[in-house]
Structures are given as structure tokens and as C-alpha cells.
C-alpha positions in Angstrom: 125.4 27.1 10.5 126.4 23.7 9.1 130.1 23.3 8.5 130.0 21.9 4.9 133.8 21.7 4.6 133.8 18.4 6.5 131.1 16.9 4.3 131.8 13.9 2.0 130.2 13.5 -1.4 127.5 11.3 0.1 126.8 13.7 3.0 126.4 16.6 0.6 124.1 14.6 -1.6 121.7 13.8 1.3 121.8 17.4 2.6 118.3 18.9 2.1 119.5 22.4 1.2 122.2 21.1 -1.2 119.6 18.9 -3.0 117.2 21.9 -3.2 119.9 23.9 -4.9 120.5 21.2 -7.5 116.9 20.3 -8.2 114.6 23.2 -7.3 116.7 26.2 -6.2 115.6 29.6 -4.9 117.7 32.8 -5.3 118.8 32.6 -1.7 119.9 29.0 -1.8 121.7 29.6 -5.2 123.4 32.7 -3.7 124.6 30.7 -0.7 126.1 27.8 -2.7 127.7 29.9 -5.4 129.4 32.0 -2.6 130.4 28.9 -0.7 132.0 27.2 -3.7 133.8 30.4 -4.5 135.2 30.6 -0.9 136.1 26.9 -0.9 137.7 26.2 -4.3 139.4 23.0 -2.9 135.9 21.5 -2.5 134.7 22.1 -6.1 135.4 18.5 -7.1 133.3 17.1 -4.2 130.5 19.6 -5.0 130.5 18.5 -8.7 130.4 14.8 -7.7 127.5 15.4 -5.3 125.5 17.3 -7.9 126.0 14.5 -10.4 124.8 12.0 -7.8 121.6 14.0 -7.1 121.0 14.6 -10.8 121.5 11.0 -11.8 118.9 9.8 -9.2 116.5 12.5 -10.1 116.8 12.0 -13.9 116.7 8.2 -14.1 114.2 7.4 -11.4 111.3 9.8 -11.8 108.5 7.2 -11.1 105.8 8.5 -8.8 105.4 6.0 -5.9 102.5 6.0 -3.5 102.9 6.8 0.1 102.1 3.2 1.0 104.9 1.8 -1.2 107.4 4.3 0.1 106.6 3.6 3.7 106.8 -0.1 3.1 110.3 0.2 1.5 111.9 2.6 3.9 112.8 -0.1 6.3 114.5 -2.2 3.6 116.3 0.9 2.3 117.7 1.6 5.7 118.9 -2.0 6.1 120.6 -1.8 2.6 122.5 1.3 3.7 123.9 -0.6 6.6 124.9 -3.4 4.3 126.8 -0.9 2.1 128.8 0.3 5.0 129.9 -3.3 5.6 130.9 -3.6 1.9 128.5 -6.5 1.2 127.8 -5.4 -2.4 126.7 -8.9 -3.4 123.7 -8.7 -1.1 122.8 -5.3 -2.4 122.5 -6.6 -5.9 119.8 -9.1 -4.9 117.7 -6.1 -3.8 117.6 -4.6 -7.3 113.8 -4.5 -7.2 114.0 -2.1 -4.3 116.4 0.3 -6.0 113.7 2.2 -7.9 111.9 3.0 -4.6 115.3 3.8 -3.0 116.2 6.3 -5.7 113.1 8.4 -5.1 113.4 8.2 -1.4 117.0 9.4 -1.7 115.8 12.8 -2.8 113.0 12.9 -0.2 114.5 11.3 2.9 118.2 12.0 2.5 119.6 8.5 1.8 121.4 9.6 -1.3 124.6 7.5 -0.7 123.0 4.2 -1.8 122.8 5.2 -5.4 126.4 6.5 -5.5 127.7 3.0 -6.3 125.7 2.9 -9.5 125.7 6.5 -10.8 127.5 6.2 -14.1 124.7 6.6 -16.6 125.1 8.7 -19.7 121.8 10.5 -19.2 122.9 11.8 -15.7 126.1 13.2 -17.2 124.1 15.2 -19.7 121.9 16.6 -17.0 124.8 17.4 -14.8 126.5 19.3 -17.7 123.3 21.3 -18.2 123.1 22.3 -14.6 126.8 23.1 -14.5 126.4 25.4 -17.5 123.6 27.2 -15.7 125.7 27.6 -12.6 128.7 28.9 -14.7 126.4 31.7 -15.9 126.6 33.2 -12.5 129.6 35.2 -11.4 130.7 35.5 -7.7 133.2 38.3 -6.8 134.5 38.7 -3.2 136.7 41.6 -2.1 139.3 40.3 0.3 141.6 43.3 -0.1 141.8 46.5 1.9 141.2 48.5 -1.3 137.7 48.7 -2.8 136.9 46.4 -5.8 135.3 47.7 -9.0 132.9 45.2 -10.6 131.6 45.8 -14.1 128.2 44.4 -15.0 126.9 43.5 -18.5 124.3 46.4 -18.6 127.1 49.0 -18.1 126.3 49.3 -14.4 129.1 49.4 -11.8 129.3 48.0 -8.3 132.1 49.2 -6.0 132.7 46.5 -3.3 134.0 47.3 0.2 136.4 45.0 1.9 134.8 41.7 3.0 131.9 42.0 0.6 130.6 39.6 -2.0 128.4 40.1 -5.0 126.7 37.4 -7.1 125.3 38.3 -10.6 124.7 36.7 -14.0 127.2 37.1 -16.8 124.4 38.5 -18.9 121.1 40.0 -17.6 118.2 38.4 -19.3 114.4 38.4 -18.7 112.4 41.2 -17.2 114.8 42.2 -14.4 118.4 42.6 -13.5 119.0 40.8 -10.2 122.2 40.7 -8.1 122.9 39.4 -4.6 125.0 41.3 -2.0 126.6 40.4 1.3 128.5 43.3 2.8 128.7 46.9 1.4 128.7 48.2 -2.1 128.0 51.4 -4.1 125.9 50.9 -7.2 125.9 53.2 -10.2 123.0 51.6 -12.2 122.3 52.2 -15.9 118.8 53.3 -16.4 116.4 50.8 -18.1 112.7 51.2 -17.2 111.9 47.9 -19.1 114.3 45.9 -16.8 114.3 46.9 -13.2 117.6 46.4 -11.2 117.1 44.5 -7.9 119.7 44.1 -5.2 119.0 41.2 -2.8 120.5 41.2 0.7 119.9 38.9 3.6 116.9 41.0 4.8 116.0 43.5 2.1 115.2 43.9 -1.6 116.3 47.2 -3.3 114.6 48.0 -6.5 115.6 50.8 -9.0 115.3 51.6 -12.6 118.6 53.6 -12.9 120.3 55.5 -10.1 123.3 55.6 -7.8 123.1 54.4 -4.2 125.0 52.6 -1.5 124.0 49.4 0.4 125.5 48.3 3.7 124.4 44.8 4.7 126.9 42.8 6.6 125.6 39.5 8.1 127.1 40.1 11.6 125.4 43.5 12.0 121.9 44.1 13.4 121.1 46.7 10.7 121.1 47.1 7.0 121.4 50.6 5.4 120.6 52.1 2.0 121.6 55.6 1.1 120.6 57.3 -2.2 122.8 59.7 -4.2 120.8 60.1 -7.4 117.4 59.0 -8.7 114.8 57.1 -6.8 115.1 53.8 -4.9 112.5 51.5 -3.4 113.4 49.3 -0.4 111.4 46.4 0.9 111.7 43.9 3.7 112.7 40.7 1.8 110.4 38.4 3.6 107.4 40.6 2.7 108.6 41.3 -0.8 109.0 37.6 -1.7 105.7 36.4 -0.3 103.5 39.3 -1.4 105.1 40.1 -4.8 104.1 36.7 -6.0 100.4 37.7 -5.5 99.6 40.2 -8.2 96.5 41.3 -6.3 98.5 42.5 -3.3 100.7 45.5 -3.1 104.1 45.3 -1.4 104.7 47.9 1.2 108.1 49.5 1.1 110.0 52.8 1.5 110.7 55.1 -1.4 114.0 57.1 -1.2 115.0 60.2 -3.0 118.5 61.8 -3.3 120.2 62.4 0.1 117.8 60.1 1.9 118.5 56.8 3.7 116.7 53.9 5.2 117.8 51.6 8.0 116.4 48.1 8.3 116.5 47.0 12.0 116.7 43.2 11.9 115.5 42.3 15.4 112.4 44.5 14.9 111.9 43.7 11.2 111.1 47.3 10.3 112.4 50.1 8.0 113.4 53.5 9.4 113.6 56.4 6.9 115.5 59.6 7.3 118.1 62.0 5.9 121.6 60.8 5.1 123.6 60.9 8.3 127.0 60.4 6.8 127.5 62.3 3.5 130.7 60.3 2.8 128.5 57.2 2.0 127.2 59.1 -1.0 130.5 58.8 -2.8 131.3 55.9 -5.1 134.6 55.4 -3.4 135.5 56.0 0.3 139.1 56.7 -0.8 140.1 59.8 -2.8 140.5 59.2 -6.5 141.3 62.7 -7.7 143.0 62.8 -11.1 144.2 65.8 -13.1 145.3 65.7 -16.8 146.6 68.6 -18.9 146.8 67.9 -22.6 147.7 64.3 -22.0 147.3 61.4 -24.5 144.0 59.7 -23.8 145.8 56.4 -23.7 147.7 57.7 -20.7 144.5 58.8 -19.0 142.9 55.3 -19.6 146.0 53.6 -18.1 145.6 55.8 -15.0 142.0 54.8 -14.7 142.9 51.1 -15.0 145.4 51.4 -12.2 143.1 53.4 -9.9 140.0 51.2 -10.3 141.8 47.9 -10.9 140.0 47.2 -14.1 141.0 46.5 -17.7 140.1 49.0 -20.5 140.3 47.6 -24.0 141.0 50.0 -26.9 143.0 50.3 -30.2 146.2 52.1 -29.3 146.9 53.1 -32.9 143.4 54.5 -33.4 143.7 56.6 -30.2 147.3 57.7 -30.8 146.3 61.2 -31.8 143.7 61.7 -29.1 144.7 64.3 -26.4 142.5 65.6 -23.6 142.5 67.8 -20.5 140.4 66.7 -17.5 140.1 67.1 -13.8 138.3 64.4 -11.9 137.3 64.8 -8.2 134.1 63.1 -6.9 132.8 61.7 -10.3 131.9 58.0 -10.6 133.8 55.8 -13.0 130.9 55.9 -15.4 130.9 59.7 -15.3 134.6 59.8 -16.0 134.2 57.3 -18.9 131.4 59.4 -20.3 133.4 62.6 -20.2 136.4 60.9 -21.9 134.4 59.3 -24.6 132.5 62.5 -25.3 135.8 64.4 -25.6 137.2 62.0 -28.2 133.9 61.2 -29.9 134.0 57.5 -28.8 131.6 55.1 -27.1 132.2 52.3 -24.6 130.5 49.2 -23.2 131.2 46.7 -20.5 131.9 43.2 -21.7 133.1 40.2 -19.6 134.3 42.5 -16.8 136.1 44.9 -19.1 135.5 48.3 -20.6 135.7 48.2 -24.3 136.1 51.5 -26.2 135.0 52.0 -29.8 136.5 55.0 -31.7 137.3 56.2 -35.2 140.2 58.2 -33.9 140.9 61.9 -33.4 142.6 62.8 -36.7 139.7 62.6 -39.0 139.6 65.0 -42.0 137.1 67.8 -41.8 
């Protein structure tokens, strides 16, 4: 694995995988760079500058050059790179006619540093802002604590991250599917939506559901990946096969269908899926730690505060409207969504997940009959 932390702006700009991320990304490349930027916040400025360099070259110099012209100019471009290293900018100017060929070759051959001296155009800045806005629409959450992390998704689904795990997802699910990327271990409680399947991408597998609860364990350093199902039905595919065959509508992707209390293990060095019954029932719980809560005629605001503390989330509500709401409840192995559903049903309220928060809507509990 390349150590990108030591890369300069120019070195990032000429890196093949970095340029593919900026110009023509794939889900895997996008996942890698979003996670890398999140884990290396001190390198954000260098990443931004490198992206602007690549975008500037790509936007301004789009001319299609023949193979003959490109091969003829490569020798001159290489010589110009050496001149730049010696800071002989006056000689570089005299080669202005070669710049257009150089700009295209930068993206193809990795000589991106040449254009760095001249990347100040207004058009490139606009393109850079557009790409940056697209990148900002993705959220990367990494759990570095011992305690599990609760992640709320825009479709009212919940992901519970184990320590050392990372999930990447869009702020808002759009299009025909809901796609997230996972490295590590997480329990998913997915809101049902047959019109928009929920897909979990790991390093080696793709998990597809319509609405169910299940756990995925897929740490990079381990030789296996595991999926266990608590409720509903889950389809699991080897990722390589899924991505190559799914694009061909005439072909059917082979995978494993799991029902409740079933699991599948993907063996990486054998590239195969092994189905069976759940071997460890504890993995069927949303949380590995005990989150038992008992409330006896308690103000609902107190109950919500307890949930905020237990799950490490923020619940937004109108304190005055809920002032007269009192409930009794005992929670054992229920998921966060099941608990929220029970509370809202008891006080005739609704909730939704917005920007990583649970927002409760209610008319109160002291309405005239």
C-alpha cells in the first residue's frame, strides 16, 4: 500500500488512483479517498490543491491529440520537467506551444507537476468547487472508541459501528438504490423500501436488502467476511462477480440468500461463500453491550435523554410540547428504532432522522377529548 502521507501536491496529482478519483471515480476509489482524507485531516489542504491541479488541466486542455503527436512530444515534456526542477522558468515559457500536448499527457502519463505553475484559471476553480461539493455530499464516520457508535442514515436506517470500523454514506440517498461502504463491523437496521434497495459494499462482498436487520463483519486484516441475519431476507454476493456481471442485464449474478438466524462466511483466499446457521447468537443483537432500560411513569423527556446518553446521539424535540407526556417502558434487546417506535406510539408522535439527529414531531399529550 502506498504511503500517501509523504506525497506532495505534485506527487498526488500524478498518482494514477488519485487522478481516477477526481476525473472518473469508482465506488471503491471514492470510498478509499474519502476514508483517507477523514483519517488524515492535516492533509486536506494538499488534497484540495492536487484536485484543483488535475481539474484545471482536464477542464482547459480537452483537445484530442493523436498517438503520433503525443509520442513526439513526450520527450520534450520530460525535458521540460527537468528544466522546472532547475527553476529555469524563462526557458519553459518558450515552449508554450508544447503546453497543450503536455496538459493532456499529464493526465495520461503522470507528469502533472508541469501545469502546476500555471493553474490559476477561473474555469478550473469552478470545476473544483463542483467536485468538492459532490465530495462533501458523502459522510465518513470512523469509530475509534471502545464503545459502539450509532450512525443515523437519512432513510431512517441505523448502523451500529464496532470499534475500528468505518462507514461511508451519502447525506441523502438518491436514485434507485441506497449504497453504503463498510470497513470493519456493523449491525444494520434498515428501513424497508422495495423501490430503493439497500446495498452494503465491503472489500470482498456486496450485501443487498430491501429492509431488514443484520450484522456485517469485514475487517481488512482478516481472511474472512461474515454476514448474519436477524430479521428479513439478505442477499450476499462476491463483489468481483457482482460488479462485473450486474452490469450485464442478460446475466444473473449468483449469490447466497439468507433468512433469519442464518449466516454466510466469505473465505477470501478461496473466493467463495459458505452458508450455515448462526454460530454466535450474540451477533444477532444490535449492540454487543447491554442497554437495558426501565422507566416507570417517567416524563418522556427523561426517557429521551437516557436514550441520547446510551446511544451517543442527539434527539431533537419541543420540551414544552412534550412536558405533559409520561410513559412506562422496559427495554431489553430492542433496537434503537424499535425503542423509538414504541415511545412515539405511546405519545402519538412521529420521528425521522435528519442530518444525523432524530427529530420528533408531536402535538403533545394534553389534548382535549
